[in-house]
C-alpha positions as CSV (number, residue, x, y, z in Angstrom):
1,M,-3.3,13.6,2.4
2,G,0.3,12.2,2.4
3,H,2.0,11.5,-0.9
4,S,4.0,8.5,0.4
5,E,4.1,5.9,3.2
6,S,6.7,8.0,5.1
7,S,4.4,11.1,5.2
8,D,4.0,12.4,8.8
9,Q,0.5,13.7,9.2
10,L,1.0,14.8,12.8
11,R,4.1,16.8,12.0
12,A,2.4,18.4,9.0
13,V,-0.7,19.4,11.0
14,A,1.5,20.8,13.8
15,H,3.3,22.9,11.3
16,F,0.1,24.1,9.7
17,R,-1.5,25.0,13.0
18,R,1.6,27.0,14.1
19,Q,1.6,29.0,10.8
20,W,-2.1,29.6,10.9
21,N,-2.2,30.7,14.5
22,A,0.7,33.1,13.8
23,A,-1.3,34.6,10.9
24,L,-4.6,34.7,12.8
25,R,-3.4,36.3,16.0
26,P,-4.3,38.4,17.9
27,E,-8.0,38.3,16.7
28,F,-8.4,34.6,16.3
29,E,-6.7,31.3,17.2
30,L,-7.5,27.8,16.2
31,Q,-9.1,25.7,18.9
32,H,-6.6,23.9,21.1
33,Q,-7.4,20.4,20.1
34,C,-8.4,19.7,16.5
35,Y,-10.3,16.6,15.3
36,D,-8.2,14.5,12.9
37,H,-9.2,11.2,11.4
38,V,-7.0,8.9,9.4
39,L,-9.1,7.1,6.8
40,R,-9.2,3.3,7.1
41,E,-8.7,1.2,4.0
42,R,-12.5,0.8,3.6
43,D,-12.9,4.6,3.7
44,R,-10.5,5.2,0.8
45,G,-12.8,4.2,-2.1
46,R,-14.1,6.9,-4.4
47,D,-17.6,6.8,-3.1
48,A,-16.6,6.6,0.5
49,F,-14.2,9.5,0.2
50,Q,-16.9,11.5,-1.6
51,A,-19.3,10.8,1.2
52,I,-16.8,12.0,3.9
53,A,-16.0,15.2,1.9
54,H,-19.7,15.9,1.6
55,Y,-20.3,15.3,5.3
56,I,-17.5,17.7,6.2
57,S,-18.7,20.4,3.7
58,L,-22.0,20.4,5.6
59,N,-20.4,21.3,9.0
60,P,-21.1,25.1,8.6
61,V,-24.8,24.3,7.8
62,R,-25.1,21.9,10.8
63,A,-23.5,24.6,13.0
64,G,-26.1,27.1,11.8
65,L,-23.5,29.5,10.3
66,V,-25.2,29.3,6.8
67,T,-28.2,27.8,5.2
68,A,-26.3,26.1,2.4
69,T,-22.7,25.2,1.6
70,D,-22.5,27.4,-1.5
71,V,-22.9,30.6,0.6
72,Y,-20.2,29.7,3.2
73,P,-17.5,32.3,2.6
74,Y,-14.6,30.4,4.2
75,W,-14.4,27.3,2.1
76,G,-10.8,26.2,2.5
77,A,-10.3,23.4,0.0
78,V,-7.5,24.3,-2.4
79,F,-6.0,22.1,-5.1
80,P,-2.6,23.4,-6.3
81,G,-2.8,24.2,-9.9
82,R,-6.6,23.7,-10.0
83,P,-8.1,26.7,-8.2
84,N,-11.5,26.2,-9.7
85,M,-12.0,22.6,-8.4
86,D,-14.7,22.7,-5.8
87,P,-16.0,19.5,-4.1
88,R,-19.4,21.2,-3.8
89,K,-19.9,21.4,-7.5
90,D,-21.6,18.6,-9.5
91,N,-18.6,18.1,-11.9
92,F,-15.9,17.9,-9.2
93,W,-15.9,14.1,-8.6
94,K,-15.7,13.3,-12.3
95,S,-12.6,15.5,-12.5
96,F,-11.1,14.4,-9.2
């Protein structure tokens, strides 16, 4: 999520992908084309954002990798300065 109107999401993602691919090689590499979605204004409300985050958190379950999100070992959401914040927990959205 950009912090200002001048944030460049494409440049940030390209940088992220280069760094992660360098760290993951030679065993792994991110897929060639990632799926990105810029939220429309109607998708930026608290409830809408929560619904989108919940949908994304279910991806490992839908893919058959795990039976529940709380057992997925590769959860990647990190909030600087708030390492215990986890969107899968009941109290997250009140704190967010």
